[in-house]
C-alpha positions in Angstrom: 13.2 -15.0 5.8 12.8 -11.2 5.1 13.0 -8.6 7.5 10.9 -5.4 8.6 14.2 -3.2 8.4 15.0 -4.8 4.5 11.5 -3.7 3.4 12.3 -0.5 5.1 15.6 0.4 3.1 13.0 -0.6 0.1 10.5 1.3 0.9 13.0 4.4 1.8 13.8 4.6 -2.2 9.9 5.5 -2.9 9.0 9.0 -3.6 6.3 9.2 -5.3 4.0 6.7 -6.5 6.1 6.9 -9.9 8.6 4.5 -7.6 6.4 1.7 -6.7 7.1 -0.4 -9.3 10.5 -0.7 -8.6 10.2 -1.5 -4.9 7.4 -4.7 -5.8 9.9 -5.9 -7.5 12.7 -5.5 -5.3 10.7 -6.7 -1.7 9.4 -9.7 -4.2 13.1 -10.7 -4.5 13.4 -10.5 -0.7 10.7 -13.4 -0.4 7.7 -11.4 -0.1 4.6 -12.9 -1.4 1.6 -10.9 -0.2 1.3 -7.6 2.1 -1.9 -5.8 3.6 -1.2 -1.9 4.3 -3.2 -0.1 7.0 -4.2 3.6 6.0 -5.2 3.9 9.7 -1.4 4.0 11.0 0.5 2.6 8.1 1.4 -0.6 9.7 2.0 -3.3 7.5 1.6 -7.2 7.5 3.8 -9.0 4.9 3.4 -12.8 4.3 6.0 -15.1 2.7 6.1 -18.9 2.1 5.3 -21.6 4.7 3.2 -18.6 6.9 5.6 -16.8 7.2 4.3 -13.2 8.4 5.8 -10.1 9.9 5.0 -6.8 10.7 5.9 -3.2 10.6 4.5 -0.5 13.9 2.1 2.2 13.0 4.3 4.8 11.1 2.2 7.5 12.1 -0.5 9.1 14.5 -4.1 7.0 13.7 -6.2 8.8 10.6 -10.3 8.9 10.6 -10.8 7.1 7.4 -14.4 8.0 6.0 -17.1 5.8 6.2 -18.2 6.3 3.2 -15.6 5.6 0.1 -15.9 8.0 -2.7 -14.6 6.0 -5.5 -14.3 8.1 -8.1 -12.3 10.9 -6.2 -9.7 8.6 -4.7 -8.9 7.1 -7.9 -7.6 10.9 -9.3 -6.1 11.2 -6.2 -4.2 7.5 -6.8 -3.2 8.8 -10.7 -1.9 12.2 -9.4 -0.1 10.2 -6.6 1.0 7.3 -9.5 2.7 10.7 -11.9 5.0 12.2 -8.8 2.4 14.5 -8.3 1.9 13.8 -4.7 4.3 12.5 -1.9 3.8 9.9 0.4 2.4 10.8 3.2 0.1 13.3 1.4 -1.4 10.4 -0.8 -2.2 8.7 2.9 -4.1 11.8 3.9 -5.7 11.6 0.9 -6.9 8.0 0.9 -8.1 8.0 4.3 -10.3 11.3 3.6 -11.8 9.2 0.7 -12.6 6.4 2.8 -9.9 4.1 2.1 -9.0 1.2 5.1 -6.5 -0.8 3.4 -4.7 -1.7 0.0 -3.3 -5.6 -0.5 -0.2 -6.3 -2.9 -0.5 -10.0 -3.9 3.2 -10.6 -6.0 1.7 -13.9 -7.8 -0.6 -11.8 -9.2 1.2 -8.5 -9.2 -2.2 -7.1 -8.5 -2.6 -4.0 -6.1 -6.5 -4.2 -4.1 -7.4 -0.6 -2.4 -10.5 -1.3 -0.2 -13.0 0.6 1.8 -14.0 0.3 5.2 -16.3 -2.3 4.6 -13.8 -4.3 3.0 -15.3 -3.8 -0.4 -13.0 -4.0 -3.4 -12.8 0.0 -4.5 -10.5 -0.8 -7.3 -7.9 -3.5 -8.4 -4.5 -2.7 -10.4 -2.4 -4.3 -12.1 1.3 -3.5 -10.7 4.0 -3.2 -14.2 6.7 -5.2 -14.0 
């Protein structure tokens, strides 16, 4: 099975949202089937076959997630990030300020779903492959 260290090595190649699809392909090849990243502190829960699970620790000081999601503003910020206009820390800060609690990536469906604090789906995107 995969380790958090292997995933971190793959993630170290990500400089902007434009690098996200290649990161997803790489960790899918490691055996990751699903993962959830929490904006609050950056920890991620990774899942693999046969109920395998591993988690990364917090990556930064805890952020406050806005109670009410500003979905349209988030979509614009995400698009800018995916076009390489912002780095990861900026994207995380914007996500918290705009009410995004987490995102979940499903390797089978090749989707990334963003959720607000109420658990509502804000956006479902297909990941290019």
